[in-house]
Rosetta silent file (secondary structure, phi, psi, omega in degrees, C-alpha in Angstrom):
SEQUENCE: XXXXXXXXXXXXXXXXXXXXXXXXXXXXXXXXXXXXXXXXXXXXXXXXXXXXXXXXXXXXXXXXXXXXXXXXXXXXXXXXXXXXXXXXXXXXXXXXXXXXXXXXXXXXXXXXXXXXXXXXXXXXXXXXXXXXXXXXXXXXXXXXXXXXXXXXXXXXXXXXXXXXXXXXXXXXXXXXXXXXXXXXXXXXXXXXXXXXXXXXXXXXXXXXXXXXXXXXXXXXXXXXXXXXXXXXXXXXXXXXXXXXXXXXXXXXXXXXXXXXXXXXXXXXXX
SCORE:     score description
SCORE:     0.000 S_00000001
   1 L     0.000  142.668 -179.404   -8.759   11.965   12.833 S_00000001
   2 L   -65.640  146.061 -179.740   -7.467    8.421   12.916 S_00000001
   3 L   -76.464   88.450  179.670   -3.748    8.000   12.335 S_00000001
   4 L  -120.544  119.723 -177.784   -3.865    6.617    8.808 S_00000001
   5 L   -91.997  -31.013 -175.837   -0.835    7.177    6.599 S_00000001
   6 L   -66.617  131.082  178.758   -1.961    5.259    3.516 S_00000001
   7 L    90.919   -5.491  179.889   -3.485    7.537    0.895 S_00000001
   8 L  -101.175  150.141  177.472   -2.110   10.734    2.446 S_00000001
   9 L  -101.873  129.532 -177.987    0.482   13.036    0.920 S_00000001
  10 L  -117.167   94.459 -174.908    3.322   14.145    3.199 S_00000001
  11 L   -74.780  128.021  173.106    5.137   17.094    1.538 S_00000001
  12 L  -133.284  -10.975 -178.793    8.821   17.578    2.358 S_00000001
  13 L    70.548   24.960 -175.778   10.220   18.703   -1.008 S_00000001
  14 L   -79.377  177.975  176.887   12.783   15.898   -0.956 S_00000001
  15 L   -60.120  -40.687 -179.483   14.581   14.199   -3.848 S_00000001
  16 L   -66.678  -40.160  179.881   11.992   11.389   -3.823 S_00000001
  17 L   -62.617  -32.340 -175.757    9.093   13.850   -3.959 S_00000001
  18 L   -86.442   -0.618  177.562   10.546   15.516   -7.060 S_00000001
  19 L   -70.816  154.626  174.860   10.855   12.267   -8.999 S_00000001
  20 L   -63.777  134.622 -178.791    8.564   11.581  -11.931 S_00000001
  21 H   -58.678  -29.005  176.635    5.534    9.583  -10.672 S_00000001
  22 H   -65.049  -36.357  176.937    6.183    6.991  -13.395 S_00000001
  23 H   -63.713  -43.106 -179.598    9.620    6.393  -11.900 S_00000001
  24 H   -68.233  -38.671  177.764    8.122    5.854   -8.458 S_00000001
  25 H   -65.170  -44.440  179.390    5.426    3.523   -9.764 S_00000001
  26 H   -64.504  -43.965  179.615    7.959    1.473  -11.723 S_00000001
  27 H   -63.451  -38.759  178.429   10.366    1.348   -8.774 S_00000001
  28 H   -63.844  -43.155  179.107    7.548    0.253   -6.461 S_00000001
  29 H   -64.837  -43.656 -179.825    6.503   -2.588   -8.767 S_00000001
  30 H   -65.217  -41.320  179.735   10.100   -3.750   -9.232 S_00000001
  31 H   -63.032  -44.704  179.642   10.802   -3.600   -5.494 S_00000001
  32 H   -61.795  -42.407  178.225    7.691   -5.662   -4.654 S_00000001
  33 H   -62.483  -42.594  179.678    8.639   -8.244   -7.302 S_00000001
  34 H   -65.404  -38.833 -179.910   12.196   -8.425   -5.941 S_00000001
  35 H   -66.227  -33.839 -178.119   10.931   -8.797   -2.367 S_00000001
  36 H   -81.824  -19.965  176.152    8.651  -11.693   -3.331 S_00000001
  37 H   -94.460   -9.359  177.088   11.371  -13.581   -5.228 S_00000001
  38 L   -62.083  136.469 -175.882   13.907  -13.105   -2.433 S_00000001
  39 L  -127.326   17.707  177.658   14.654  -16.459   -0.835 S_00000001
  40 L  -145.382  156.500 -179.284   17.111  -15.625    1.964 S_00000001
  41 H   -72.552  -20.261  172.763   17.146  -13.401    5.002 S_00000001
  42 H   -67.634  -37.943  177.067   20.198  -11.602    3.627 S_00000001
  43 H   -67.293  -39.186  176.638   18.068  -10.598    0.641 S_00000001
  44 H   -63.574  -37.773  177.524   15.308   -9.475    3.021 S_00000001
  45 H   -63.324  -38.353  177.118   17.881   -7.441    4.922 S_00000001
  46 H   -65.102  -37.808  177.884   18.893   -5.774    1.649 S_00000001
  47 H   -64.292  -42.837  179.048   15.220   -4.947    0.982 S_00000001
  48 H   -66.221  -39.071  177.554   14.862   -3.353    4.414 S_00000001
  49 H   -62.200  -39.788  177.579   18.075   -1.391    3.911 S_00000001
  50 H   -62.677  -45.115  179.507   16.693   -0.127    0.593 S_00000001
  51 H   -62.602  -45.879 -178.831   13.410    0.924    2.234 S_00000001
  52 H   -62.436  -40.462  178.402   15.139    2.678    5.125 S_00000001
  53 H   -61.591  -44.383  179.850   17.400    4.540    2.696 S_00000001
  54 H   -64.009  -41.090  179.381   14.399    5.720    0.651 S_00000001
  55 H   -62.747  -42.844  179.667   12.570    6.822    3.820 S_00000001
  56 H   -65.269  -40.738  179.601   15.597    8.816    4.998 S_00000001
  57 H   -67.343  -35.607 -179.787   16.024   10.462    1.595 S_00000001
  58 H   -73.531  -13.302  178.330   12.310   11.320    1.469 S_00000001
  59 L    64.372   22.635  176.237   12.643   13.057    4.900 S_00000001
  60 L   -90.995  132.635  177.880    9.381   11.459    6.062 S_00000001
  61 L   -56.088  135.290 -177.453    9.359   10.417    9.749 S_00000001
  62 H   -59.529  -37.139  179.400    9.749    6.653   10.025 S_00000001
  63 H   -63.159  -33.058  177.949    6.844    6.462   12.483 S_00000001
  64 H   -64.588  -37.924  178.955    4.607    8.114    9.877 S_00000001
  65 H   -73.644  -39.341 -176.938    5.460    5.343    7.408 S_00000001
  66 H   -69.545  -15.124  177.967    5.108    2.562    9.987 S_00000001
  67 H   -60.930  -26.393 -179.095    1.528    3.642   10.743 S_00000001
  68 H   -66.891  -25.830  178.899    0.465    1.813    7.598 S_00000001
  69 H   -64.792  -35.417 -179.525    1.422   -1.508    9.206 S_00000001
  70 H   -61.673  -35.519 -176.739   -1.242   -0.951   11.850 S_00000001
  71 H   -70.333  -21.877 -179.683   -3.981   -0.745    9.223 S_00000001
  72 L  -116.916   19.212 -177.452   -3.168   -4.227    7.865 S_00000001
  73 H   -60.701  -38.534 -178.552   -2.153   -5.848   11.151 S_00000001
  74 H   -64.732  -39.783  179.444   -5.203   -8.149   11.142 S_00000001
  75 H   -65.006  -42.290  178.330   -4.372   -9.426    7.640 S_00000001
  76 H   -63.219  -44.364 -179.626   -0.765  -10.100    8.661 S_00000001
  77 H   -62.710  -42.500  179.110   -1.890  -11.873   11.841 S_00000001
  78 H   -63.501  -41.301  179.052   -4.389  -14.026    9.920 S_00000001
  79 H   -63.597  -40.488  179.111   -1.733  -15.004    7.355 S_00000001
  80 H   -63.999  -45.771 -179.023    0.685  -15.982   10.118 S_00000001
  81 H   -61.138  -45.311 -178.536   -1.902  -18.141   11.902 S_00000001
  82 H   -63.740  -40.973 -178.006   -2.917  -19.944    8.716 S_00000001
  83 H   -75.239  -33.704  178.828    0.672  -20.681    7.711 S_00000001
  84 H   -66.106  -40.585 -174.440    1.802  -21.750   11.183 S_00000001
  85 H   -92.975  -15.591 -176.253   -0.980  -24.302   11.580 S_00000001
  86 H  -121.083   -1.989  176.140   -1.391  -25.488    7.993 S_00000001
  87 L  -103.255  100.415 -173.696    2.146  -25.382    6.543 S_00000001
  88 L  -106.049   91.303  175.029    3.687  -28.681    7.645 S_00000001
  89 L  -140.607  146.694  178.014    7.320  -28.898    6.587 S_00000001
  90 L    84.690 -164.340 -176.267   10.466  -29.607    8.533 S_00000001
  91 L   -70.816  136.462  178.353   10.872  -30.696   12.117 S_00000001
  92 E   -79.012  122.188 -179.393    7.719  -30.939   14.247 S_00000001
  93 E   -96.227  -40.451 -179.882    8.030  -28.597   17.224 S_00000001
  94 E  -135.602  131.808  178.080    4.547  -28.891   18.766 S_00000001
  95 E  -136.569  119.271  179.375    2.015  -31.658   18.203 S_00000001
  96 E  -147.156  118.723 -176.765   -1.376  -31.728   19.900 S_00000001
  97 L    55.848 -120.097  179.928   -4.440  -33.545   18.545 S_00000001
  98 L   -98.884    7.216 -177.803   -4.612  -32.520   14.868 S_00000001
  99 E   -96.690  128.450  177.465   -2.552  -29.391   15.381 S_00000001
 100 E  -132.441  132.505  175.046    1.092  -29.425   14.316 S_00000001
 101 E  -116.611  119.739 -176.559    3.580  -26.582   14.407 S_00000001
 102 E  -113.110  163.149  178.661    6.720  -27.204   12.396 S_00000001
 103 H   -65.062  -38.080  177.887    9.977  -25.348   11.927 S_00000001
 104 H   -64.709  -36.176  177.671    9.214  -24.961    8.228 S_00000001
 105 H   -64.891  -41.983  178.362    5.817  -23.443    9.043 S_00000001
 106 H   -66.174  -40.691  179.687    7.376  -20.859   11.354 S_00000001
 107 H   -64.714  -43.692  179.596   10.060  -20.036    8.795 S_00000001
 108 H   -66.003  -36.752  177.610    7.499  -19.649    6.012 S_00000001
 109 H   -63.954  -38.935  176.784    5.306  -17.472    8.259 S_00000001
 110 H   -62.641  -39.455  177.714    8.276  -15.198    8.903 S_00000001
 111 H   -65.839  -39.335  178.681    8.805  -14.824    5.165 S_00000001
 112 H   -62.958  -42.775  178.578    5.120  -14.005    4.660 S_00000001
 113 H   -58.940  -47.341 -178.366    5.296  -11.292    7.350 S_00000001
 114 H   -62.921  -43.105 -177.907    8.343   -9.696    5.722 S_00000001
 115 H   -66.567  -40.726  177.978    6.824   -9.781    2.237 S_00000001
 116 H   -64.767  -39.196  178.174    3.531   -8.270    3.369 S_00000001
 117 H   -66.149  -38.982  175.571    5.390   -5.519    5.208 S_00000001
 118 H   -60.315  -43.823 -178.455    7.457   -4.815    2.081 S_00000001
 119 H   -61.368  -47.174 -176.428    4.255   -4.602    0.048 S_00000001
 120 H   -70.027  -45.496 -176.406    2.528   -2.203    2.453 S_00000001
 121 H   -66.411  -42.654 -179.855    5.545    0.020    3.161 S_00000001
 122 H   -66.017  -39.167  178.635    6.579    0.426   -0.479 S_00000001
 123 H   -66.672  -41.555 -179.829    3.015    1.248   -1.529 S_00000001
 124 H   -66.289  -32.750  178.025    2.594    3.768    1.286 S_00000001
 125 H   -64.320  -35.641  178.317    5.864    5.478    0.307 S_00000001
 126 H   -65.462  -44.139 -178.936    4.468    6.083   -3.180 S_00000001
 127 H   -72.632  -31.295  179.920    1.308    7.701   -1.806 S_00000001
 128 H   -72.235  -27.081 -176.364    3.215    9.681    0.836 S_00000001
 129 H  -106.754    4.964 -178.876    5.577   11.201   -1.746 S_00000001
 130 L  -134.760  136.160  176.057    3.100   11.739   -4.616 S_00000001
 131 L   -75.111  158.369  176.680   -0.017   13.879   -4.828 S_00000001
 132 H   -55.855  -35.617  178.455   -3.239   12.295   -6.166 S_00000001
 133 H   -65.600  -42.908  177.959   -2.860   14.384   -9.334 S_00000001
 134 H   -62.712  -42.457  178.905    0.675   13.113   -9.905 S_00000001
 135 H   -63.680  -40.135  178.350   -0.443    9.522   -9.365 S_00000001
 136 H   -61.509  -48.119  179.649   -3.308    9.996  -11.810 S_00000001
 137 H   -63.850  -41.768 -179.801   -1.006   11.387  -14.504 S_00000001
 138 H   -64.556  -45.282  178.661    1.608    8.702  -13.852 S_00000001
 139 H   -62.500  -40.101 -179.489   -0.906    5.840  -13.982 S_00000001
 140 H   -64.516  -40.746  178.779   -2.428    7.219  -17.151 S_00000001
 141 H   -68.008  -41.075 -179.380    0.978    7.426  -18.840 S_00000001
 142 H   -64.521  -39.067 -177.708    1.982    3.931  -17.692 S_00000001
 143 L   -91.573    5.735 -175.927   -1.273    2.418  -18.959 S_00000001
 144 H   -56.894  -33.832  177.365   -1.386    4.514  -22.153 S_00000001
 145 H   -59.961  -22.673 -179.690   -0.558    1.528  -24.470 S_00000001
 146 H   -71.925  -11.566  177.925   -3.886   -0.008  -23.419 S_00000001
 147 H   -61.924  -30.548 -179.861   -5.696    2.782  -25.259 S_00000001
 148 H   -68.630  -16.920  176.249   -5.111    0.879  -28.486 S_00000001
 149 H   -97.821   14.504 -179.607   -7.260   -1.911  -27.000 S_00000001
 150 L    60.967   33.071  176.350  -10.034    0.626  -26.302 S_00000001
 151 L   -86.775  132.471 -178.017   -9.386    0.368  -22.564 S_00000001
 152 L   -73.808   75.996 -174.094  -10.647    3.452  -20.593 S_00000001
 153 H   -61.906  -49.094 -176.834   -7.213    4.360  -19.256 S_00000001
 154 H   -63.351  -40.027 -179.946   -8.055    7.888  -18.108 S_00000001
 155 H   -63.491  -43.182  179.326  -11.249    6.795  -16.364 S_00000001
 156 H   -64.346  -41.762  179.290   -9.434    4.043  -14.444 S_00000001
 157 H   -62.471  -41.853  178.920   -6.660    6.456  -13.412 S_00000001
 158 H   -64.782  -41.910 -179.892   -9.217    8.978  -12.145 S_00000001
 159 H   -61.365  -44.561  179.844  -11.087    6.271  -10.200 S_00000001
 160 H   -66.221  -38.505  179.058   -7.884    5.107   -8.488 S_00000001
 161 H   -64.760  -44.209  179.659   -6.880    8.691   -7.694 S_00000001
 162 H   -65.463  -39.101  178.658  -10.269    9.488   -6.152 S_00000001
 163 H   -60.850  -44.117  178.133  -10.184    6.249   -4.147 S_00000001
 164 H   -65.165  -39.221 -178.115   -6.786    7.162   -2.671 S_00000001
 165 H   -64.318  -34.319 -173.585   -7.946   10.708   -1.985 S_00000001
 166 H   -94.227    0.195  176.020  -11.006    9.601   -0.025 S_00000001
 167 H   -60.398  -52.291  177.890   -9.329    6.963    2.180 S_00000001
 168 H   -61.702  -35.764  179.923   -8.431    9.532    4.912 S_00000001
 169 H   -64.348  -43.408  179.283  -11.867   11.146    4.536 S_00000001
 170 H   -67.420  -35.166  177.324  -13.693    7.846    5.052 S_00000001
 171 H   -65.473  -41.083  177.038  -11.485    7.031    8.050 S_00000001
 172 H   -64.483  -39.389  177.834  -12.357   10.389    9.602 S_00000001
 173 H   -64.827  -38.149  177.649  -16.047    9.739    8.901 S_00000001
 174 H   -62.300  -42.680  178.297  -15.748    6.315   10.569 S_00000001
 175 H   -62.363  -42.380 -178.961  -14.300    7.907   13.707 S_00000001
 176 H   -64.477  -43.348 -179.700  -17.110   10.462   13.854 S_00000001
 177 H   -66.918  -40.334  179.346  -19.826    7.815   13.474 S_00000001
 178 H   -62.435  -45.117  179.102  -18.152    5.542   16.042 S_00000001
 179 H   -64.738  -37.204  178.364  -17.925    8.359   18.602 S_00000001
 180 H   -66.398  -39.919  178.873  -21.547    9.310   17.950 S_00000001
 181 H   -69.169  -36.850  176.454  -22.696    5.709   18.467 S_00000001
 182 H   -65.320  -36.701  177.652  -20.656    5.405   21.672 S_00000001
 183 H   -64.334  -24.647  177.833  -22.291    8.588   22.944 S_00000001
 184 L   -90.878    5.789  175.797  -25.647    6.832   22.421 S_00000001
 185 L    99.505    5.071  179.846  -24.520    3.870   24.515 S_00000001
 186 L   -71.338  144.624 -179.859  -23.191    1.533   21.824 S_00000001
 187 L  -123.091  124.017 -177.919  -20.435   -0.878   22.915 S_00000001
 188 L  -109.093   -6.854 -174.341  -17.894   -2.172   20.431 S_00000001
 189 L  -111.953    9.568 -178.663  -15.382   -3.813   22.783 S_00000001
 190 L  -118.491  157.082  178.540  -17.576   -6.272   24.667 S_00000001
 191 L    88.614  178.422  179.778  -18.938   -9.694   23.785 S_00000001
 192 L   -79.223 -175.834 -178.820  -17.703  -12.381   21.427 S_00000001
 193 H   -59.001  -41.850 -178.866  -16.643  -12.006   17.777 S_00000001
 194 H   -68.252  -37.775  178.724  -20.218  -12.280   16.471 S_00000001
 195 H   -65.996  -39.466  178.948  -21.501   -9.742   18.996 S_00000001
 196 H   -68.514  -38.975  177.828  -18.754   -7.290   18.039 S_00000001
 197 H   -64.204  -39.541  177.900  -19.446   -7.795   14.333 S_00000001
 198 H   -65.820  -34.752 -179.575  -23.139   -7.159   14.930 S_00000001
 199 H   -68.168  -19.207 -179.750  -22.292   -4.016   16.885 S_00000001
 200 L   -79.552  -13.152 -179.629  -20.505   -2.623   13.817 S_00000001
 201 H   -57.826  -43.190  177.653  -23.713   -2.503   11.770 S_00000001
 202 H   -64.305  -12.956  176.332  -24.753    0.919   13.189 S_00000001
 203 H   -94.085  -42.586 -175.024  -21.358    2.183   11.952 S_00000001
 204 H   -67.980  -40.837 -176.992  -21.202    0.505    8.549 S_00000001
 205 H   -63.557  -51.633  176.267  -24.670    1.499    7.365 S_00000001
 206 H   -61.792  -31.997  179.728  -24.223    5.284    7.945 S_00000001
 207 H   -65.603  -43.519  177.813  -20.697    5.007    6.506 S_00000001
 208 H   -64.874  -41.003  178.221  -21.983    3.477    3.269 S_00000001
 209 H   -61.710  -43.538  179.153  -24.747    6.083    3.056 S_00000001
 210 H   -64.679  -39.720 -179.845  -22.194    8.867    3.556 S_00000001
 211 H   -64.429  -43.566  178.816  -19.850    7.353    0.942 S_00000001
 212 H   -66.384  -35.555  178.139  -22.636    7.160   -1.653 S_00000001
 213 H   -66.152  -42.239  178.459  -23.688   10.725   -0.843 S_00000001
 214 H   -64.813  -39.545  178.275  -20.141   11.978   -1.311 S_00000001
 215 H   -62.919  -40.123  179.130  -19.858   10.079   -4.591 S_00000001
 216 H   -65.366  -42.931  179.163  -23.099   11.663   -5.806 S_00000001
 217 H   -64.734  -39.182  179.259  -21.922   15.151   -4.834 S_00000001
 218 H   -65.515  -38.557  178.386  -18.568   14.563   -6.547 S_00000001
 219 H   -63.511  -42.750  178.240  -20.324   13.440   -9.732 S_00000001
 220 H   -65.413  -38.075  179.520  -22.456   16.600   -9.757 S_00000001
 221 H   -64.769  -42.416  177.894  -19.348   18.744   -9.109 S_00000001
 222 H   -64.607  -40.404 -179.587  -17.501   17.165  -12.046 S_00000001
 223 H   -67.915  -38.313 -179.724  -20.528   17.612  -14.282 S_00000001
 224 H   -65.879  -27.457  179.003  -20.976   21.254  -13.217 S_00000001
 225 L   -94.407   12.424  177.288  -17.365   21.950  -14.223 S_00000001
 226 L    56.982   37.275  179.533  -17.911   20.288  -17.624 S_00000001
 227 L   -70.410  137.574  175.251  -15.314   17.657  -16.836 S_00000001
 228 L  -148.266  163.325 -176.821  -14.713   15.117  -19.581 S_00000001
 229 L  -113.345   40.537 -178.737  -12.089   12.527  -20.465 S_00000001
 230 L   -77.233  165.020 -179.553  -11.689   13.264  -24.158 S_00000001
 231 L   -66.770  -24.878 -177.110   -8.393   12.992  -26.025 S_00000001
 232 L   -77.536   -4.284 -177.498   -8.302   16.784  -26.487 S_00000001
 233 L   -69.629  130.104 -179.318   -7.961   17.349  -22.734 S_00000001
 234 L  -100.391  171.293 -178.886   -4.651   19.004  -21.850 S_00000001
 235 L  -122.685  146.004 -179.848   -2.596   18.909  -18.645 S_00000001
 236 L   -71.630  -37.510 -179.669   -1.200   21.739  -16.594 S_00000001
 237 L  -118.646  123.540  178.520    2.040   19.831  -15.863 S_00000001
 238 L   -90.982  127.330 -179.241    3.724   17.724  -18.531 S_00000001
 239 L   -75.459  130.030  178.158    5.625   14.718  -17.143 S_00000001
 240 L  -140.045  138.113  175.622    9.268   14.582  -18.211 S_00000001
 241 L   -76.924  143.042  179.221   12.117   12.342  -17.126 S_00000001
 242 L  -133.570 -169.112 -177.424   15.188   14.125  -15.768 S_00000001
 243 H   -66.750  -28.986  177.655   18.556   13.421  -14.220 S_00000001
 244 H   -63.458  -40.753  179.836   16.899   12.641  -10.875 S_00000001
 245 H   -67.596  -38.288  177.196   14.943    9.827  -12.493 S_00000001
 246 H   -63.202  -41.918  177.040   18.098    8.468  -14.153 S_00000001
 247 H   -61.675  -41.807  178.546   19.846    8.475  -10.771 S_00000001
 248 H   -63.549  -40.084  179.097   16.900    6.616   -9.239 S_00000001
 249 H   -65.773  -38.849  178.449   16.986    3.991  -12.019 S_00000001
 250 H   -65.280  -41.792  178.341   20.715    3.444  -11.499 S_00000001
 251 H   -66.248  -37.378  177.571   20.228    2.983   -7.757 S_00000001
 252 H   -65.359  -39.126  177.473   17.344    0.582   -8.435 S_00000001
 253 H   -63.566  -37.811  176.723   19.569   -1.402  -10.808 S_00000001
 254 H   -63.787  -42.324  177.926   22.203   -1.641   -8.057 S_00000001
 255 H   -61.859  -44.643  179.192   19.564   -2.933   -5.633 S_00000001
 256 H   -64.084  -34.214  177.410   18.396   -5.570   -8.144 S_00000001
 257 H   -64.057  -42.972  178.434   22.002   -6.667   -8.660 S_00000001
 258 H   -63.054  -43.749  178.977   22.425   -7.223   -4.917 S_00000001
 259 H   -62.580  -40.498  179.399   19.162   -9.206   -4.751 S_00000001
 260 H   -64.199  -39.539  178.508   20.261  -11.333   -7.735 S_00000001
 261 H   -64.482  -43.678  179.433   23.592  -12.112   -6.043 S_00000001
 262 H   -65.894  -38.878 -178.784   21.880  -13.169   -2.834 S_00000001
 263 H   -67.932  -35.306 -178.922   19.336  -15.266   -4.711 S_00000001
 264 L   -81.629   -1.547  178.799   21.989  -17.077   -6.721 S_00000001
 265 L    82.677   15.969 -178.218   23.883  -17.934   -3.558 S_00000001
 266 L   -61.234  -34.884  179.127   26.815  -15.668   -4.388 S_00000001
 267 L  -104.843   30.757 -177.771   27.045  -14.668   -0.739 S_00000001
 268 L   -60.420  -29.355 -179.626   26.148  -18.098    0.543 S_00000001
 269 L   -68.496  -17.898  178.498   29.310  -18.224    2.631 S_00000001
 270 L   -71.237    0.000    0.000   28.011  -15.307    4.692 S_00000001
C-alpha cells in the first residue's frame, strides 16, 4: 500500500487522541487562521513549535506526519513557481526576456510554502488522532446550528467521514491498477507531459469504475442495515467536554497570544 498518512487513524492512546473531536476541529481551524495571518518568520517559527509540540504529545512518529507533505508536493511546487515568476515586488535579482525574479517574489513564495505546510500538517494531525466516527460526530455537533436552516447536517458529516475513510482504500486500489498495467507493458515514466497524462487513462478509468462500484455496494449495505438519518437516531458515545479539553483551550489561547504579540511587532527588536 502506498505510504499515505492523510485520512488514516494512528492509535497511540495519547492526550491528543482522548480530546473531544470538537476541540480538535476548533483548534485546527484556529491554528490555520493564525498561520495565514502571521506576517513574520518569528510567528511562523512559533507555529512550527506548536505543531512539533502537538506531534510529540500525540506520540505519532514525525515521519508519519510528514508523509502528507509528499501527497501535495506538486501543488506546493506549482504555487512556488507561479509566485516566483509572477509576483514582482522588491529588488530584481534575475531578469531575462519577460521573466523577472525579485526578492519580494522569493519571500512571498517562502510564506506560501510555510502556510501550505501548516494547512496540510494540521489537517493530517486531526485525521491521525481521530477515528472517522469521532470526526463524524464532531462535525455534526459543530454544524448543528445549521439544522434550523434545514441544512442536512448529518448527511454532510457522513459524506465527509466516508470520503476520509476511503482515501487509503482508493490509494491502495490505484497502486494495484498501476502494477497491473505495468505488468501488461504500460509505461508511465517515459515521454513528455502529454504522453504521461495519456498513459494515466488506463489507470483512471478502472479507478473510477471501482470507486462507483464501492459506492454502490456501500449504499446497499447501509440500506440493508436500515440506516437512516432521522432525529430519533441515538449515538453509542455521547461527546462531552472535560478537563483535557479545557487544558487544550488554555494552551491554544497561549499560542494565539504569542502570535498576536509577533504580529503587532511586540518582539520586533528580536
